[in-house]
PDB file as gemmi writes it, atoms N, CA and C in Angstrom:
CRYST1    1.000    1.000    1.000  90.00  90.00  90.00 P 1                      
ATOM      1  N   MET A   1      29.613  -2.383 -22.856  1.00  0.00           N  
ATOM      2  CA  MET A   1      28.254  -2.855 -22.855  1.00  0.00           C  
ATOM      3  C   MET A   1      28.109  -4.081 -21.972  1.00  0.00           C  
ATOM      4  N   PHE A   2      29.041  -5.009 -22.043  1.00  0.00           N  
ATOM      5  CA  PHE A   2      28.909  -6.230 -21.253  1.00  0.00           C  
ATOM      6  C   PHE A   2      29.005  -5.948 -19.758  1.00  0.00           C  
ATOM      7  N   LYS A   3      29.783  -4.933 -19.381  1.00  0.00           N  
ATOM      8  CA  LYS A   3      29.846  -4.520 -17.985  1.00  0.00           C  
ATOM      9  C   LYS A   3      28.473  -4.020 -17.535  1.00  0.00           C  
ATOM     10  N   LEU A   4      27.793  -3.270 -18.387  1.00  0.00           N  
ATOM     11  CA  LEU A   4      26.459  -2.756 -18.084  1.00  0.00           C  
ATOM     12  C   LEU A   4      25.474  -3.898 -17.886  1.00  0.00           C  
ATOM     13  N   ILE A   5      25.507  -4.874 -18.768  1.00  0.00           N  
ATOM     14  CA  ILE A   5      24.601  -6.014 -18.670  1.00  0.00           C  
ATOM     15  C   ILE A   5      24.909  -6.827 -17.425  1.00  0.00           C  
ATOM     16  N   SER A   6      26.166  -7.055 -17.143  1.00  0.00           N  
ATOM     17  CA  SER A   6      26.554  -7.806 -15.953  1.00  0.00           C  
ATOM     18  C   SER A   6      26.144  -7.079 -14.684  1.00  0.00           C  
ATOM     19  N   SER A   7      26.224  -5.761 -14.685  1.00  0.00           N  
ATOM     20  CA  SER A   7      25.841  -5.005 -13.496  1.00  0.00           C  
ATOM     21  C   SER A   7      24.353  -5.109 -13.225  1.00  0.00           C  
ATOM     22  N   ALA A   8      23.564  -5.440 -14.243  1.00  0.00           N  
ATOM     23  CA  ALA A   8      22.126  -5.634 -14.063  1.00  0.00           C  
ATOM     24  C   ALA A   8      21.821  -7.041 -13.552  1.00  0.00           C  
ATOM     25  N   GLY A   9      22.845  -7.858 -13.371  1.00  0.00           N  
ATOM     26  CA  GLY A   9      22.657  -9.201 -12.836  1.00  0.00           C  
ATOM     27  C   GLY A   9      22.489 -10.280 -13.880  1.00  0.00           C  
ATOM     28  N   SER A  10      22.685  -9.954 -15.136  1.00  0.00           N  
ATOM     29  CA  SER A  10      22.481 -10.920 -16.204  1.00  0.00           C  
ATOM     30  C   SER A  10      23.643 -11.897 -16.286  1.00  0.00           C  
ATOM     31  N   ARG A  11      23.312 -13.180 -16.227  1.00  0.00           N  
ATOM     32  CA  ARG A  11      24.332 -14.222 -16.318  1.00  0.00           C  
ATOM     33  C   ARG A  11      24.166 -15.108 -17.553  1.00  0.00           C  
ATOM     34  N   ALA A  12      23.075 -14.944 -18.261  1.00  0.00           N  
ATOM     35  CA  ALA A  12      22.822 -15.828 -19.399  1.00  0.00           C  
ATOM     36  C   ALA A  12      22.139 -15.062 -20.522  1.00  0.00           C  
ATOM     37  N   THR A  13      22.858 -14.105 -21.093  1.00  0.00           N  
ATOM     38  CA  THR A  13      22.300 -13.399 -22.241  1.00  0.00           C  
ATOM     39  C   THR A  13      22.403 -14.309 -23.459  1.00  0.00           C  
ATOM     40  N   ASP A  14      21.508 -14.108 -24.402  1.00  0.00           N  
ATOM     41  CA  ASP A  14      21.505 -14.975 -25.572  1.00  0.00           C  
ATOM     42  C   ASP A  14      21.366 -14.140 -26.839  1.00  0.00           C  
ATOM     43  N   GLY A  15      20.146 -13.693 -27.157  1.00  0.00           N  
ATOM     44  CA  GLY A  15      19.933 -12.923 -28.370  1.00  0.00           C  
ATOM     45  C   GLY A  15      20.401 -11.495 -28.210  1.00  0.00           C  
ATOM     46  N   LEU A  16      20.970 -10.933 -29.284  1.00  0.00           N  
ATOM     47  CA  LEU A  16      21.477  -9.570 -29.262  1.00  0.00           C  
ATOM     48  C   LEU A  16      21.306  -8.979 -30.657  1.00  0.00           C  
ATOM     49  N   LYS A  17      20.557  -7.884 -30.758  1.00  0.00           N  
ATOM     50  CA  LYS A  17      20.349  -7.216 -32.053  1.00  0.00           C  
ATOM     51  C   LYS A  17      20.353  -5.715 -31.858  1.00  0.00           C  
ATOM     52  N   TRP A  18      20.931  -5.010 -32.834  1.00  0.00           N  
ATOM     53  CA  TRP A  18      20.862  -3.558 -32.891  1.00  0.00           C  
ATOM     54  C   TRP A  18      19.817  -3.189 -33.913  1.00  0.00           C  
ATOM     55  N   ASP A  19      18.978  -2.186 -33.575  1.00  0.00           N  
ATOM     56  CA  ASP A  19      17.939  -1.719 -34.478  1.00  0.00           C  
ATOM     57  C   ASP A  19      18.251  -0.294 -34.918  1.00  0.00           C  
ATOM     58  N   LYS A  20      18.400  -0.101 -36.214  1.00  0.00           N  
ATOM     59  CA  LYS A  20      18.749   1.209 -36.779  1.00  0.00           C  
ATOM     60  C   LYS A  20      17.657   2.244 -36.510  1.00  0.00           C  
ATOM     61  N   ARG A  21      16.394   1.835 -36.591  1.00  0.00           N  
ATOM     62  CA  ARG A  21      15.286   2.780 -36.428  1.00  0.00           C  
ATOM     63  C   ARG A  21      15.258   3.384 -35.024  1.00  0.00           C  
ATOM     64  N   THR A  22      15.421   2.561 -34.000  1.00  0.00           N  
ATOM     65  CA  THR A  22      15.368   3.049 -32.614  1.00  0.00           C  
ATOM     66  C   THR A  22      16.753   3.408 -32.079  1.00  0.00           C  
ATOM     67  N   ASN A  23      17.792   2.975 -32.782  1.00  0.00           N  
ATOM     68  CA  ASN A  23      19.181   3.179 -32.363  1.00  0.00           C  
ATOM     69  C   ASN A  23      19.429   2.576 -30.975  1.00  0.00           C  
ATOM     70  N   LYS A  24      18.864   1.378 -30.780  1.00  0.00           N  
ATOM     71  CA  LYS A  24      19.028   0.666 -29.517  1.00  0.00           C  
ATOM     72  C   LYS A  24      19.470  -0.770 -29.789  1.00  0.00           C  
ATOM     73  N   ILE A  25      20.076  -1.340 -28.778  1.00  0.00           N  
ATOM     74  CA  ILE A  25      20.427  -2.756 -28.789  1.00  0.00           C  
ATOM     75  C   ILE A  25      19.379  -3.476 -27.955  1.00  0.00           C  
ATOM     76  N   TYR A  26      18.907  -4.609 -28.438  1.00  0.00           N  
ATOM     77  CA  TYR A  26      17.943  -5.431 -27.715  1.00  0.00           C  
ATOM     78  C   TYR A  26      18.629  -6.740 -27.357  1.00  0.00           C  
ATOM     79  N   ILE A  27      18.444  -7.160 -26.114  1.00  0.00           N  
ATOM     80  CA  ILE A  27      19.143  -8.346 -25.633  1.00  0.00           C  
ATOM     81  C   ILE A  27      18.214  -9.181 -24.766  1.00  0.00           C  
ATOM     82  N   THR A  28      18.224 -10.493 -25.003  1.00  0.00           N  
ATOM     83  CA  THR A  28      17.418 -11.398 -24.176  1.00  0.00           C  
ATOM     84  C   THR A  28      18.259 -11.952 -23.036  1.00  0.00           C  
ATOM     85  N   TYR A  29      17.595 -12.237 -21.954  1.00  0.00           N  
ATOM     86  CA  TYR A  29      18.221 -12.802 -20.754  1.00  0.00           C  
ATOM     87  C   TYR A  29      17.487 -14.092 -20.432  1.00  0.00           C  
ATOM     88  N   LEU A  30      18.037 -15.188 -20.899  1.00  0.00           N  
ATOM     89  CA  LEU A  30      17.416 -16.499 -20.822  1.00  0.00           C  
ATOM     90  C   LEU A  30      17.050 -16.905 -19.398  1.00  0.00           C  
ATOM     91  N   PHE A  31      17.957 -16.738 -18.445  1.00  0.00           N  
ATOM     92  CA  PHE A  31      17.717 -17.225 -17.082  1.00  0.00           C  
ATOM     93  C   PHE A  31      16.574 -16.493 -16.384  1.00  0.00           C  
ATOM     94  N   ALA A  32      16.339 -15.232 -16.737  1.00  0.00           N  
ATOM     95  CA  ALA A  32      15.326 -14.423 -16.045  1.00  0.00           C  
ATOM     96  C   ALA A  32      14.038 -14.247 -16.851  1.00  0.00           C  
ATOM     97  N   ASN A  33      13.926 -14.916 -18.004  1.00  0.00           N  
ATOM     98  CA  ASN A  33      12.759 -14.717 -18.874  1.00  0.00           C  
ATOM     99  C   ASN A  33      12.539 -13.230 -19.127  1.00  0.00           C  
ATOM    100  N   ALA A  34      13.549 -12.550 -19.620  1.00  0.00           N  
ATOM    101  CA  ALA A  34      13.478 -11.098 -19.774  1.00  0.00           C  
ATOM    102  C   ALA A  34      14.102 -10.643 -21.081  1.00  0.00           C  
ATOM    103  N   ILE A  35      13.714  -9.429 -21.500  1.00  0.00           N  
ATOM    104  CA  ILE A  35      14.345  -8.752 -22.628  1.00  0.00           C  
ATOM    105  C   ILE A  35      14.558  -7.292 -22.240  1.00  0.00           C  
ATOM    106  N   TYR A  36      15.727  -6.773 -22.607  1.00  0.00           N  
ATOM    107  CA  TYR A  36      16.127  -5.410 -22.285  1.00  0.00           C  
ATOM    108  C   TYR A  36      16.451  -4.649 -23.557  1.00  0.00           C  
ATOM    109  N   SER A  37      16.380  -3.318 -23.455  1.00  0.00           N  
ATOM    110  CA  SER A  37      16.956  -2.455 -24.490  1.00  0.00           C  
ATOM    111  C   SER A  37      18.082  -1.661 -23.847  1.00  0.00           C  
ATOM    112  N   ILE A  38      19.051  -1.302 -24.669  1.00  0.00           N  
ATOM    113  CA  ILE A  38      20.161  -0.466 -24.227  1.00  0.00           C  
ATOM    114  C   ILE A  38      20.316   0.634 -25.267  1.00  0.00           C  
ATOM    115  N   ASP A  39      20.197   1.897 -24.825  1.00  0.00           N  
ATOM    116  CA  ASP A  39      20.357   2.989 -25.780  1.00  0.00           C  
ATOM    117  C   ASP A  39      21.833   3.367 -25.913  1.00  0.00           C  
ATOM    118  N   MET A  40      22.128   4.297 -26.788  1.00  0.00           N  
ATOM    119  CA  MET A  40      23.521   4.648 -27.080  1.00  0.00           C  
ATOM    120  C   MET A  40      24.205   5.401 -25.941  1.00  0.00           C  
ATOM    121  N   GLN A  41      23.436   5.833 -24.947  1.00  0.00           N  
ATOM    122  CA  GLN A  41      24.016   6.454 -23.763  1.00  0.00           C  
ATOM    123  C   GLN A  41      24.246   5.425 -22.648  1.00  0.00           C  
ATOM    124  N   GLY A  42      23.882   4.169 -22.921  1.00  0.00           N  
ATOM    125  CA  GLY A  42      24.086   3.092 -21.955  1.00  0.00           C  
ATOM    126  C   GLY A  42      22.928   2.873 -21.009  1.00  0.00           C  
ATOM    127  N   LYS A  43      21.786   3.519 -21.256  1.00  0.00           N  
ATOM    128  CA  LYS A  43      20.618   3.330 -20.392  1.00  0.00           C  
ATOM    129  C   LYS A  43      19.991   1.967 -20.659  1.00  0.00           C  
ATOM    130  N   LEU A  44      19.904   1.166 -19.616  1.00  0.00           N  
ATOM    131  CA  LEU A  44      19.330  -0.175 -19.691  1.00  0.00           C  
ATOM    132  C   LEU A  44      17.867  -0.098 -19.284  1.00  0.00           C  
ATOM    133  N   GLU A  45      16.964  -0.652 -20.119  1.00  0.00           N  
ATOM    134  CA  GLU A  45      15.532  -0.638 -19.825  1.00  0.00           C  
ATOM    135  C   GLU A  45      14.957  -2.042 -19.954  1.00  0.00           C  
ATOM    136  N   LEU A  46      14.268  -2.491 -18.930  1.00  0.00           N  
ATOM    137  CA  LEU A  46      13.567  -3.774 -18.977  1.00  0.00           C  
ATOM    138  C   LEU A  46      12.303  -3.592 -19.803  1.00  0.00           C  
ATOM    139  N   LEU A  47      12.156  -4.367 -20.884  1.00  0.00           N  
ATOM    140  CA  LEU A  47      10.980  -4.268 -21.748  1.00  0.00           C  
ATOM    141  C   LEU A  47       9.892  -5.260 -21.355  1.00  0.00           C  
ATOM    142  N   ALA A  48      10.290  -6.446 -20.957  1.00  0.00           N  
ATOM    143  CA  ALA A  48       9.323  -7.471 -20.563  1.00  0.00           C  
ATOM    144  C   ALA A  48      10.037  -8.527 -19.735  1.00  0.00           C  
ATOM    145  N   GLN A  49       9.286  -9.102 -18.799  1.00  0.00           N  
ATOM    146  CA  GLN A  49       9.818 -10.190 -17.983  1.00  0.00           C  
ATOM    147  C   GLN A  49       8.663 -11.026 -17.469  1.00  0.00           C  
ATOM    148  N   ASN A  50       8.845 -12.334 -17.478  1.00  0.00           N  
ATOM    149  CA  ASN A  50       7.832 -13.257 -16.993  1.00  0.00           C  
ATOM    150  C   ASN A  50       8.424 -14.221 -15.988  1.00  0.00           C  
ATOM    151  N   GLY A  51       7.555 -14.815 -15.182  1.00  0.00           N  
ATOM    152  CA  GLY A  51       7.951 -15.904 -14.302  1.00  0.00           C  
ATOM    153  C   GLY A  51       8.035 -17.191 -15.098  1.00  0.00           C  
ATOM    154  N   ASN A  52       7.915 -18.307 -14.425  1.00  0.00           N  
ATOM    155  CA  ASN A  52       7.955 -19.626 -15.058  1.00  0.00           C  
ATOM    156  C   ASN A  52       6.661 -19.844 -15.821  1.00  0.00           C  
ATOM    157  N   THR A  53       6.702 -19.726 -17.141  1.00  0.00           N  
ATOM    158  CA  THR A  53       5.506 -19.836 -17.973  1.00  0.00           C  
ATOM    159  C   THR A  53       5.687 -20.930 -19.016  1.00  0.00           C  
ATOM    160  N   THR A  54       4.596 -21.221 -19.716  1.00  0.00           N  
ATOM    161  CA  THR A  54       4.660 -22.150 -20.846  1.00  0.00           C  
ATOM    162  C   THR A  54       4.917 -21.411 -22.155  1.00  0.00           C  
ATOM    163  N   GLY A  55       4.712 -20.102 -22.161  1.00  0.00           N  
ATOM    164  CA  GLY A  55       4.877 -19.315 -23.381  1.00  0.00           C  
ATOM    165  C   GLY A  55       3.687 -19.375 -24.318  1.00  0.00           C  
ATOM    166  N   LEU A  56       2.661 -20.147 -23.979  1.00  0.00           N  
ATOM    167  CA  LEU A  56       1.526 -20.344 -24.883  1.00  0.00           C  
ATOM    168  C   LEU A  56       0.673 -19.102 -25.083  1.00  0.00           C  
ATOM    169  N   HIS A  57       0.785 -18.120 -24.214  1.00  0.00           N  
ATOM    170  CA  HIS A  57      -0.008 -16.897 -24.338  1.00  0.00           C  
ATOM    171  C   HIS A  57       0.869 -15.700 -24.692  1.00  0.00           C  
ATOM    172  N   GLY A  58       2.029 -15.969 -25.300  1.00  0.00           N  
ATOM    173  CA  GLY A  58       2.919 -14.911 -25.748  1.00  0.00           C  
ATOM    174  C   GLY A  58       3.960 -14.495 -24.731  1.00  0.00           C  
ATOM    175  N   GLU A  59       3.954 -15.127 -23.548  1.00  0.00           N  
ATOM    176  CA  GLU A  59       4.938 -14.770 -22.534  1.00  0.00           C  
ATOM    177  C   GLU A  59       6.327 -15.238 -22.953  1.00  0.00           C  
ATOM    178  N   LEU A  60       7.335 -14.622 -22.355  1.00  0.00           N  
ATOM    179  CA  LEU A  60       8.704 -15.082 -22.561  1.00  0.00           C  
ATOM    180  C   LEU A  60       8.890 -16.396 -21.814  1.00  0.00           C  
ATOM    181  N   ASP A  61       9.614 -17.318 -22.443  1.00  0.00           N  
ATOM    182  CA  ASP A  61       9.838 -18.640 -21.862  1.00  0.00           C  
ATOM    183  C   ASP A  61      11.257 -19.076 -22.205  1.00  0.00           C  
ATOM    184  N   ALA A  62      12.224 -18.583 -21.425  1.00  0.00           N  
ATOM    185  CA  ALA A  62      13.651 -18.773 -21.695  1.00  0.00           C  
ATOM    186  C   ALA A  62      13.983 -18.213 -23.081  1.00  0.00           C  
ATOM    187  N   PRO A  63      13.831 -16.891 -23.255  1.00  0.00           N  
ATOM    188  CA  PRO A  63      14.029 -16.277 -24.571  1.00  0.00           C  
ATOM    189  C   PRO A  63      15.470 -16.377 -25.048  1.00  0.00           C  
ATOM    190  N   SER A  64      15.600 -16.617 -26.351  1.00  0.00           N  
ATOM    191  CA  SER A  64      16.948 -16.716 -26.917  1.00  0.00           C  
ATOM    192  C   SER A  64      17.076 -15.745 -28.077  1.00  0.00           C  
ATOM    193  N   GLU A  65      17.159 -16.239 -29.284  1.00  0.00           N  
ATOM    194  CA  GLU A  65      17.385 -15.375 -30.447  1.00  0.00           C  
ATOM    195  C   GLU A  65      16.195 -14.447 -30.680  1.00  0.00           C  
ATOM    196  N   LEU A  66      16.500 -13.301 -31.283  1.00  0.00           N  
ATOM    197  CA  LEU A  66      15.453 -12.333 -31.578  1.00  0.00           C  
ATOM    198  C   LEU A  66      15.744 -11.648 -32.898  1.00  0.00           C  
ATOM    199  N   ILE A  67      14.687 -11.122 -33.488  1.00  0.00           N  
ATOM    200  CA  ILE A  67      14.824 -10.257 -34.663  1.00  0.00           C  
ATOM    201  C   ILE A  67      13.960  -9.026 -34.415  1.00  0.00           C  
ATOM    202  N   VAL A  68      14.347  -7.926 -35.029  1.00  0.00           N  
ATOM    203  CA  VAL A  68      13.532  -6.723 -35.005  1.00  0.00           C  
ATOM    204  C   VAL A  68      12.960  -6.582 -36.404  1.00  0.00           C  
ATOM    205  N   ARG A  69      11.629  -6.547 -36.472  1.00  0.00           N  
ATOM    206  CA  ARG A  69      10.956  -6.444 -37.772  1.00  0.00           C  
ATOM    207  C   ARG A  69       9.942  -5.310 -37.677  1.00  0.00           C  
ATOM    208  N   GLY A  70      10.268  -4.189 -38.294  1.00  0.00           N  
ATOM    209  CA  GLY A  70       9.402  -3.016 -38.190  1.00  0.00           C  
ATOM    210  C   GLY A  70       9.363  -2.537 -36.752  1.00  0.00           C  
ATOM    211  N   LYS A  71       8.168  -2.542 -36.166  1.00  0.00           N  
ATOM    212  CA  LYS A  71       8.000  -2.116 -34.773  1.00  0.00           C  
ATOM    213  C   LYS A  71       7.782  -3.297 -33.842  1.00  0.00           C  
ATOM    214  N   ASP A  72       8.184  -4.476 -34.273  1.00  0.00           N  
ATOM    215  CA  ASP A  72       8.040  -5.685 -33.451  1.00  0.00           C  
ATOM    216  C   ASP A  72       9.402  -6.314 -33.183  1.00  0.00           C  
ATOM    217  N   ILE A  73       9.565  -6.801 -31.958  1.00  0.00           N  
ATOM    218  CA  ILE A  73      10.688  -7.691 -31.647  1.00  0.00           C  
ATOM    219  C   ILE A  73      10.076  -9.081 -31.573  1.00  0.00           C  
ATOM    220  N   ILE A  74      10.562  -9.975 -32.408  1.00  0.00           N  
ATOM    221  CA  ILE A  74      10.077 -11.360 -32.414  1.00  0.00           C  
ATOM    222  C   ILE A  74      11.153 -12.213 -31.760  1.00  0.00           C  
ATOM    223  N   ILE A  75      10.759 -12.936 -30.722  1.00  0.00           N  
ATOM    224  CA  ILE A  75      11.707 -13.666 -29.885  1.00  0.00           C  
ATOM    225  C   ILE A  75      11.393 -15.154 -29.921  1.00  0.00           C  
ATOM    226  N   MET A  76      12.414 -15.958 -30.180  1.00  0.00           N  
ATOM    227  CA  MET A  76      12.261 -17.400 -30.084  1.00  0.00           C  
ATOM    228  C   MET A  76      12.469 -17.806 -28.624  1.00  0.00           C  
ATOM    229  N   ASN A  77      11.521 -18.552 -28.097  1.00  0.00           N  
ATOM    230  CA  ASN A  77      11.630 -19.054 -26.730  1.00  0.00           C  
ATOM    231  C   ASN A  77      12.265 -20.436 -26.756  1.00  0.00           C  
ATOM    232  N   PHE A  78      13.441 -20.516 -26.206  1.00  0.00           N  
ATOM    233  CA  PHE A  78      14.233 -21.738 -26.166  1.00  0.00           C  
ATOM    234  C   PHE A  78      13.647 -22.737 -25.171  1.00  0.00           C  
ATOM    235  N   ASP A  79      12.927 -22.231 -24.164  1.00  0.00           N  
ATOM    236  CA  ASP A  79      12.301 -23.046 -23.119  1.00  0.00           C  
ATOM    237  C   ASP A  79      13.310 -23.974 -22.463  1.00  0.00           C  
ATOM    238  N   ALA A  80      14.450 -23.424 -22.143  1.00  0.00           N  
ATOM    239  CA  ALA A  80      15.533 -24.219 -21.559  1.00  0.00           C  
ATOM    240  C   ALA A  80      15.351 -24.398 -20.053  1.00  0.00           C  
ATOM    241  N   VAL A  81      15.863 -25.497 -19.575  1.00  0.00           N  
ATOM    242  CA  VAL A  81      15.941 -25.755 -18.140  1.00  0.00           C  
ATOM    243  C   VAL A  81      17.360 -26.235 -17.867  1.00  0.00           C  
ATOM    244  N   PHE A  82      18.056 -25.503 -17.019  1.00  0.00           N  
ATOM    245  CA  PHE A  82      19.419 -25.862 -16.648  1.00  0.00           C  
ATOM    246  C   PHE A  82      19.472 -26.083 -15.148  1.00  0.00           C  
ATOM    247  N   ASP A  83      20.443 -26.812 -14.704  1.00  0.00           N  
ATOM    248  CA  ASP A  83      20.625 -27.061 -13.274  1.00  0.00           C  
ATOM    249  C   ASP A  83      21.308 -25.841 -12.647  1.00  0.00           C  
ATOM    250  N   SER A  84      20.521 -24.798 -12.422  1.00  0.00           N  
ATOM    251  CA  SER A  84      21.043 -23.567 -11.835  1.00  0.00           C  
ATOM    252  C   SER A  84      19.963 -22.949 -10.956  1.00  0.00           C  
ATOM    253  N   PRO A  85      20.307 -22.518  -9.762  1.00  0.00           N  
ATOM    254  CA  PRO A  85      19.306 -21.863  -8.914  1.00  0.00           C  
ATOM    255  C   PRO A  85      18.888 -20.494  -9.449  1.00  0.00           C  
ATOM    256  N   ASN A  86      19.624 -19.949 -10.422  1.00  0.00           N  
ATOM    257  CA  ASN A  86      19.337 -18.619 -10.961  1.00  0.00           C  
ATOM    258  C   ASN A  86      18.355 -18.617 -12.118  1.00  0.00           C  
ATOM    259  N   ILE A  87      17.948 -19.776 -12.612  1.00  0.00           N  
ATOM    260  CA  ILE A  87      17.054 -19.826 -13.771  1.00  0.00           C  
ATOM    261  C   ILE A  87      15.594 -19.852 -13.310  1.00  0.00           C  
ATOM    262  N   VAL A  88      14.760 -19.073 -13.995  1.00  0.00           N  
ATOM    263  CA  VAL A  88      13.338 -18.995 -13.664  1.00  0.00           C  
ATOM    264  C   VAL A  88      12.615 -20.274 -14.087  1.00  0.00           C  
ATOM    265  N   ASN A  89      12.925 -20.786 -15.290  1.00  0.00           N  
ATOM    266  CA  ASN A  89      12.246 -21.983 -15.792  1.00  0.00           C  
ATOM    267  C   ASN A  89      12.623 -23.205 -14.976  1.00  0.00           C  
ATOM    268  N   LYS A  90      11.622 -23.943 -14.565  1.00  0.00           N  
ATOM    269  CA  LYS A  90      11.847 -25.156 -13.779  1.00  0.00           C  
ATOM    270  C   LYS A  90      11.477 -26.417 -14.544  1.00  0.00           C  
ATOM    271  N   LYS A  91      10.759 -26.254 -15.673  1.00  0.00           N  
ATOM    272  CA  LYS A  91      10.328 -27.400 -16.478  1.00  0.00           C  
ATOM    273  C   LYS A  91      10.183 -26.959 -17.931  1.00  0.00           C  
ATOM    274  N   ALA A  92      10.588 -27.815 -18.863  1.00  0.00           N  
ATOM    275  CA  ALA A  92      10.417 -27.530 -20.290  1.00  0.00           C  
ATOM    276  C   ALA A  92       9.033 -27.982 -20.727  1.00  0.00           C  
ATOM    277  N   TYR A  93       8.418 -27.190 -21.595  1.00  0.00           N  
ATOM    278  CA  TYR A  93       7.080 -27.498 -22.105  1.00  0.00           C  
ATOM    279  C   TYR A  93       7.131 -27.563 -23.626  1.00  0.00           C  
ATOM    280  N   ASN A  94       6.196 -28.246 -24.219  1.00  0.00           N  
ATOM    281  CA  ASN A  94       6.022 -28.258 -25.671  1.00  0.00           C  
ATOM    282  C   ASN A  94       4.678 -27.632 -25.974  1.00  0.00           C  
ATOM    283  N   PRO A  95       4.446 -26.987 -27.069  1.00  0.00           N  
ATOM    284  CA  PRO A  95       5.441 -26.685 -28.094  1.00  0.00           C  
ATOM    285  C   PRO A  95       6.279 -25.469 -27.701  1.00  0.00           C  
ATOM    286  N   HIS A  96       7.384 -25.312 -28.368  1.00  0.00           N  
ATOM    287  CA  HIS A  96       8.219 -24.134 -28.151  1.00  0.00           C  
ATOM    288  C   HIS A  96       7.554 -22.968 -28.879  1.00  0.00           C  
ATOM    289  N   THR A  97       7.695 -21.792 -28.353  1.00  0.00           N  
ATOM    290  CA  THR A  97       6.864 -20.668 -28.787  1.00  0.00           C  
ATOM    291  C   THR A  97       7.685 -19.455 -29.213  1.00  0.00           C  
ATOM    292  N   LEU A  98       6.967 -18.473 -29.786  1.00  0.00           N  
ATOM    293  CA  LEU A  98       7.511 -17.160 -30.103  1.00  0.00           C  
ATOM    294  C   LEU A  98       6.789 -16.121 -29.256  1.00  0.00           C  
ATOM    295  N   SER A  99       7.497 -15.062 -28.922  1.00  0.00           N  
ATOM    296  CA  SER A  99       6.889 -13.920 -28.252  1.00  0.00           C  
ATOM    297  C   SER A  99       7.110 -12.695 -29.117  1.00  0.00           C  
ATOM    298  N   VAL A 100       6.179 -11.744 -29.044  1.00  0.00           N  
ATOM    299  CA  VAL A 100       6.298 -10.508 -29.802  1.00  0.00           C  
ATOM    300  C   VAL A 100       6.181  -9.341 -28.838  1.00  0.00           C  
ATOM    301  N   ILE A 101       7.171  -8.457 -28.875  1.00  0.00           N  
ATOM    302  CA  ILE A 101       7.191  -7.238 -28.075  1.00  0.00           C  
ATOM    303  C   ILE A 101       6.986  -6.077 -29.046  1.00  0.00           C  
ATOM    304  N   LYS A 102       5.987  -5.250 -28.792  1.00  0.00           N  
ATOM    305  CA  LYS A 102       5.696  -4.089 -29.650  1.00  0.00           C  
ATOM    306  C   LYS A 102       6.597  -2.927 -29.234  1.00  0.00           C  
ATOM    307  N   LEU A 103       7.248  -2.305 -30.207  1.00  0.00           N  
ATOM    308  CA  LEU A 103       8.075  -1.131 -29.969  1.00  0.00           C  
ATOM    309  C   LEU A 103       7.263   0.129 -30.279  1.00  0.00           C  
ATOM    310  N   LYS A 104       7.682   1.223 -29.703  1.00  0.00           N  
ATOM    311  CA  LYS A 104       7.018   2.511 -29.944  1.00  0.00           C  
ATOM    312  C   LYS A 104       7.454   3.092 -31.258  1.00  0.00           C  
TER     313      LYS A 104                                                      
END                                                                             
């Protein structure tokens, strides 16, 4: 699995959860403001991705931990800024936010 994630260019994964209902793994990618799903056949799917945002309108903002609750993925936005040219976030904002991704 980690080879699959690395091949997609991910250098800063954070949250990782398996959901029994969908039989998929959900993983956040902090540096790219993104969240992916991975099915049991190894298919990687981008579910959501944002540019440099504040997260105030539900956008991803350096997403970290996540939970799957029913048909929702609830993601805590860490709003991190690191000294790396690969990170989308360029400035930290307050307040820190949550994002919700609806599953099918």
